[in-house]
Each structure stands twice: as C-alpha cells, then as structure tokens.
N, C-alpha and C positions, 0 to 999 in steps of 0.2 A: 562601615560598609565594606563587605569582601568583594575582593575583584572574581569575576566569571571568567574561568580560563578554558582552554580547549578541552580539557579533561572533562569539565562539567557539561559541555555539549555533546561530547561522546558517549558520555555515560546516559544522557537523556536519550540519545538516538539508539544505543544499545538496548535500554529498556523498551523503547517503541518497537525496535525490530524484534525483540523476544516476545512482547505482547502479540505483534502481529503475526509471528509464526506459530505461537500458541493457539491464536485464533484460528488460523488456517487448518492447522492439524485437529483440533478438537471439535469444530462446529460441524453440524450436518447441515444446517441451513445454507442455501446458496448465498443469500444476502449477507450472513455472517461470514462466510469466506471471503467475499468481496471486501468487506470492511477490514479484514485482516491483511489482505493484499495493499489496501489503501494505507494501512499503517506502517507497512515494509517500505513502501514507495516514500512515505513521510520521513522515515528514518534516514532513507539514503538522501533525500533532497537536505534534510538537517546537517548532516555529514559534509555535503558538498559546500554548503553556505558556511559552515564552521571552518573548514579548511581553508576556504577563500578568505575569511575574515582574518585569520590568525597566521595564514602564511602569504607572504607577499608574492604578488605575480598575476596582476591581472583581474578579469572578472569572469574566468572560465567557471568558477563555481556557481556563480548567479545564472549564466547561460544553462549550465547542465540542470540547475534547479527549474528554470523555466521550461525545459524540455520534459522533466519529470512531471511538472503539474500538468503539463498538455497532456502527455501520456496517461496520467491518472484520470483525467477528466474523459479522454476518449475511451480509456478502459471501463470506467463505471458506465457510460452510455451504452457501449457495445454490450457489455456483460448484463446490464439489466434489461436490454432488449431481449436478450438470449433467455434470462430468467423468466421474463413475461410468457415468451413462447413456450418455454417448457411448462410453465404452470397451466397455460392454455390446453396443452396436450394431456398432461398427466394428472392435472390438479393437485399438484404438490410440488415444493422446491426443496425438499429434502435430498440431498446428494447420495445418500445410500439407496434410495428407492428408484434411482434412475439408472437401472443398469441395461436396458434393452434400448435400441434405436430402431424407429420407424423407417420405412422406405425412404 
C-alpha cells in the first residue's frame, strides 16, 4: 500500500482548479459557470485541508475550509436566485445573450 503525500493532494487540487477555470471560461450557460466557480472553491478548500494535515500548527486550515464551504453555499443560493430572475426576464440563461440591462 502506498503512502499519500502532500504532492498527491496538491495535484488533485490543481486538476480541480484547472477544470473549474476551464468550465468558467468555456460555458455560456450561467449554471455551468456557477459549477466552475464551485470547483475552484473546492480546490482551494482541499489545499487548506492538505496543508493543515501535513504541516503542523493548529486548525487554521479546517477553519478556512469551513468558511469556504459557507461562502460556496451562500454564493450558490444568491447566484441561483439571480439566474432565476434573469430567466424570468429574458427567458434565457445563456451569458452571451444577456448584454443589456433593464431599468
């Protein structure tokens, strides 16, 4: 059985971050963009937990991760409410079709 080191965690976090960035940059759908942002936040949380586990010195990584989870949950709730309101007004959630703002 092999040992999982810090490099393995950082590699997974880098892949998550890259996939999230790719998703944000290529998706036209607002929900797809939100999923990309969630992947980026999860990559940051994984980094915090990994550094806290492998580097001695308290629970600061876990505290930051709890804040990231709270931030991600509130971001998802607010962003989905905005997406629903945009859909009500424009009948579309594609980001490239939303170029003008109403009063």
